[in-house]
Every structure is written in structure tokens, then in C-alpha cells.
C-alpha positions in Angstrom: 9.8 -4.4 22.3 6.1 -3.9 21.7 4.0 -0.9 21.0 0.2 -1.0 20.9 -1.9 0.1 18.0 -3.9 3.3 18.7 -6.8 4.3 16.6 -7.4 7.9 15.5 -10.4 8.4 13.1 -9.9 5.7 10.4 -6.2 5.3 11.0 -4.2 2.9 13.2 -0.9 4.2 14.4 2.2 2.8 16.2 4.9 5.2 17.2 8.2 4.0 18.6 10.4 6.2 20.9 12.4 8.7 18.8 10.9 7.8 15.4 13.1 8.3 12.3 10.3 8.9 9.9 6.6 8.3 9.3 5.3 5.5 7.0 1.7 6.1 5.8 0.4 2.7 4.8 -2.5 1.9 2.5 -3.6 -1.6 1.7 -5.3 -3.2 -1.3 -8.9 -3.7 -2.1 -10.9 -5.3 0.8 -7.8 -6.0 2.9 -7.3 -2.3 3.1 -10.2 -2.2 5.5 -8.1 -3.5 8.3 -4.4 -2.8 7.5 -3.2 -3.3 11.1 -4.3 -6.9 10.8 -3.7 -7.9 7.2 -0.3 -6.2 7.0 0.7 -6.8 10.6 4.0 -8.5 10.0 5.5 -5.9 7.7 4.1 -2.9 9.5 5.3 -4.0 12.9 8.7 -4.8 11.6 9.0 -1.2 10.3 8.0 0.0 13.8 10.8 -2.1 15.3 13.2 -0.5 12.9 12.3 2.9 14.3 9.6 4.1 11.9 6.2 5.5 13.0 3.4 3.8 11.1 0.1 5.3 10.2 -2.1 2.7 8.5 -5.3 4.2 7.2 -8.3 1.9 6.7 -10.8 2.4 3.9 -13.8 0.7 2.4 -13.5 -0.2 -1.3 -15.7 1.4 -3.8 -15.5 2.4 -7.5 -15.1 6.1 -6.5 -11.4 6.2 -5.8 -11.3 10.0 -5.6 -13.8 9.8 -2.7 -11.7 7.1 -1.0 -8.5 9.3 -1.4 -10.3 12.3 0.1 -11.5 10.3 3.1 -7.9 9.0 3.6 -6.6 12.6 3.4 -9.1 13.7 6.0 -8.1 10.8 8.3 -4.4 11.7 7.8 -5.1 15.3 8.7 -6.9 14.2 11.9 -3.9 12.1 12.9 -1.6 15.0 12.4 -3.9 17.2 14.5 -3.8 14.7 17.3 -0.1 13.9 17.0 1.4 17.2 15.6 5.0 16.0 16.0 4.5 13.7 13.0 4.5 16.7 10.6 8.1 17.4 11.5 9.3 13.9 10.4 10.2 12.7 6.9 7.1 11.1 5.3 7.0 8.1 3.0 4.0 6.5 1.4 3.6 2.7 1.4 1.0 1.2 -0.8 -0.1 -2.2 -2.0 -2.1 -2.9 -5.1 -5.1 -0.4 -5.0 -3.3 1.4 -2.2 -0.6 2.5 -4.7 -3.2 4.2 -6.8 -4.7 5.8 -3.7 -1.3 7.1 -2.7 -0.9 8.7 -6.1 -4.3 10.4 -5.7 -3.5 11.5 -2.1 -0.2 12.9 -3.2 -2.0 15.1 -5.7 -4.7 16.1 -3.2 -2.0 17.0 -0.6 0.7 18.4 -2.8 1.6 21.0 -0.3 2.9 18.4 2.2 6.3 17.1 0.9 7.0 13.4 0.9 10.4 11.9 0.8 9.1 9.2 -1.5 6.5 6.6 -2.2 6.9 2.8 -2.0 4.5 1.2 -4.5 4.1 -2.6 -4.2 2.3 -4.6 -6.9 0.7 -1.5 -8.3 -2.8 -1.8 -9.6 -4.4 0.6 -12.1 -6.9 -1.9 -13.5 -10.2 -1.1 -15.1 -13.5 -2.2 -13.5 -13.8 -5.2 -15.7 -10.2 -6.3 -15.0 -10.4 -5.9 -11.3 -13.6 -7.9 -10.6 -14.1 -11.5 -11.8 -17.8 -10.6 -12.3 -17.1 -7.2 -13.9 -17.9 -8.4 -17.4 -21.2 -10.0 -16.2 -22.3 -6.8 -14.5 -21.5 -4.8 -17.6 -23.3 -7.4 -19.8 -26.4 -7.1 -17.6 -26.4 -3.4 -18.2 -26.3 -3.6 -22.0 -29.3 -1.9 -23.4 -29.7 0.2 -20.3 -29.3 3.9 -20.7 -26.2 4.1 -18.5 -22.5 4.7 -19.1 -20.1 1.7 -18.8 -19.1 1.0 -15.2 -15.6 2.3 -14.5 -13.5 3.5 -11.6 -13.0 7.2 -10.9 -10.4 8.1 -12.0 -10.3 5.6 -14.8 -7.0 3.9 -15.7 -6.4 6.4 -18.6 -7.2 9.3 -16.4 -4.8 8.1 -13.7 -2.0 7.8 -16.3 -2.7 11.4 -17.4 -2.8 12.5 -13.8 0.6 11.1 -13.1 1.9 12.9 -16.2 0.4 16.3 -15.3 0.0 16.6 -11.5 1.8 13.9 -9.5 4.5 15.6 -7.4 6.5 12.8 -5.8 10.0 12.5 -7.1 11.5 9.4 -5.4 10.0 5.9 -5.8 10.6 2.2 -4.9 8.6 -0.1 -7.0 8.2 -3.8 -6.1 7.3 -6.4 -8.7 6.7 -10.0 -7.5 7.8 -12.9 -9.7 4.6 -14.8 -9.6 2.3 -11.8 -9.8 0.4 -11.8 -13.1 -2.1 -9.0 -12.4 0.0 -6.0 -11.3 0.8 -3.1 -13.6 4.1 -2.0 -12.1 6.2 -2.0 -15.2 4.1 0.5 -17.2 4.2 2.8 -14.2 8.0 2.3 -14.0 8.4 3.3 -17.6 6.2 6.4 -17.2 8.1 7.6 -14.1 11.4 7.1 -16.0 10.2 9.3 -18.8 9.9 12.2 -16.4 13.4 13.7 -15.7 12.2 15.2 -12.4 11.5 11.7 -11.0 13.6 8.7 -9.9 12.4 5.2 -9.6 14.0 1.9 -8.6 12.2 -1.3 -9.8 13.0 -4.5 -7.8 11.7 -8.0 -8.6 11.3 -10.2 -5.6 10.0 -13.8 -5.0 6.3 -13.9 -4.2 2.9 -13.1 -5.6 0.3 -10.4 -5.5 -0.6 -11.3 -1.9 3.0 -11.4 -0.5 2.6 -8.1 1.4 -0.4 -9.5 3.3 0.8 -11.5 6.4 -0.4 -11.3 9.9 0.7 -13.2 13.0 0.8 -17.0 13.0 -2.8 -18.1 13.3 -2.3 -21.7 14.5 -1.6 -22.9 18.0 1.7 -24.6 18.5 1.8 -27.7 20.8 3.9 -30.8 21.4 1.3 -32.9 19.6 0.8 -31.2 16.3 -2.4 -31.9 14.4 -2.5 -32.2 10.6 -4.0 -28.7 10.5 -1.0 -27.4 12.5 1.5 -29.1 10.1 -0.3 -27.8 7.0 -0.7 -24.3 8.6 2.9 -24.1 9.5 4.0 -25.1 6.0 1.9 -22.5 4.3 2.7 -19.8 6.8 6.4 -20.4 6.6 6.4 -20.0 2.8 4.3 -16.8 3.1 6.4 -15.3 5.8 9.7 -16.0 4.1 8.8 -13.9 1.1 7.2 -11.3 3.4 10.4 -11.1 5.4 12.5 -10.6 2.3 10.1 -7.8 1.2 10.5 -6.1 4.6 14.3 -6.2 4.4 14.1 -4.6 1.0 11.9 -1.8 2.2 14.2 -1.2 5.3 17.3 -1.0 3.1 15.7 1.5 0.6 14.3 3.6 3.5 17.7 3.7 5.1 19.3 4.8 1.9 16.8 7.6 1.5 17.3 8.8 5.0 21.1 8.8 4.6 20.9 11.0 1.5 18.8 13.8 3.2 
């Protein structure tokens, strides 16, 4: 069963017959520019399970508010073109920076209810933490009459925003065992401190890039080349963790749908 991706504005959509709900997917920095490619495996699995997927592409910049506003405009355009989507339960699915952007989009679009947000390997890092050359850039600006480089909103502002304005109640948070750069556990503790919100934190095998997996990029043949063998080994390890992640998402989504 195959459904072709369709592009509306900056969003790529796949809608199966009789969709159960809508998944709005946002990727991480850089890979979020082509979510239908970099997150192909997990998104297409969700489609096969009966979920409509809207994957909105974005270009990474330090102005996260502007990115969120552009994502919101693209989402609105999709809903204008496919109005039936508005009648379906809506879940956010974010990876890394995409988690923060879902938080911002949820604040911008508070009037449209969501059933929940799935936040994978959440990142709320500062500019210096996010870029390997961030310290060098800032060092080069020392002595220049300019404020320190930082994302908008900053990590501290994002924490405050979650406390004061973030409306989503139900959450699935995914922490990967070999991920050393996410900030999912502080987010989990913050959500738990709000009695109006629920959050489930699950730890899975994998690393920060486990969500990213496309189709197998090597050509299979009877006579395998060394590149084929190496490629199959790497891909098999990646796709095993990715498949486990997909099964976890499907189980949680099914539980959420059954409680409505």
C-alpha cells in the first residue's frame, strides 16, 4: 500500500484512506528542511498505520519565533487546501529543534486543540551549545558593540514560556540511551510540576539521530560489493532502533485515541 507525497506550500502530506488522526511532523536543525526524506521510514510507517502525516519543512535560523510563524502559516495553508484535516484529532511530532518549534507553534495556535505532542530528543540548547563553532563566533565578536548571539526565544525564555503559556496537556517524551545532547529530562520534570499536564518519559536504544532514517540507499545484488556489505550493516543497526521507535509511537497514539 503506497501513498504519494503531495506538497502544499512548505509542507509535505500523505493521507491514507479514512485517516484516524493527523500527525504534524517537524524535524531537527538542517534535516528539518526535507522531513519527507530524512524521516521517511518513521513517517511512512505512521501512514501505513492509518495516520495522515503533514511534515512541514523549514530552514534553520537563530530566530525560532520566525520559523514557528512560517510553520504555522504553512499548516494553515494545508488546512485550507484539505479542510477535512481540521475535523481529525491532531498530534504534534517533533525531533530535537522540532520539539521546541512545536512548543512555540502550540502557543501561537492555542485556539486549535491538540490531543498531544510527541517530543523526541528535545533540544532547548543555547547558541553556543548548539553549534560547534558557536564559541568561536562569539569570541570573534568580543569588543564589538553587539549583544551576545542567542536564539529567540532563548533557553530561559522557552522554559518560562512553557510555564506560562504552553497549552498542551498530554505528552510522550523519548530519551535515547546514547544521546548525550538532548534536554528531555529537565522538560519532563517541568511538565510533571504542572498538575494540568501529563507526560510519559520512555528511554529507548539509540542516539540523537535515531529518528532520521530514509529508505535503504544501497543497491542489492547477488554479488555484494564491500560498500554494499558495510552499508547494509550500518543501515540495519539504524533501522532496528528506528523501527522500535516507530512501534513505541504507534502504541502511545493508539492509547491516546482509545481514551477519547
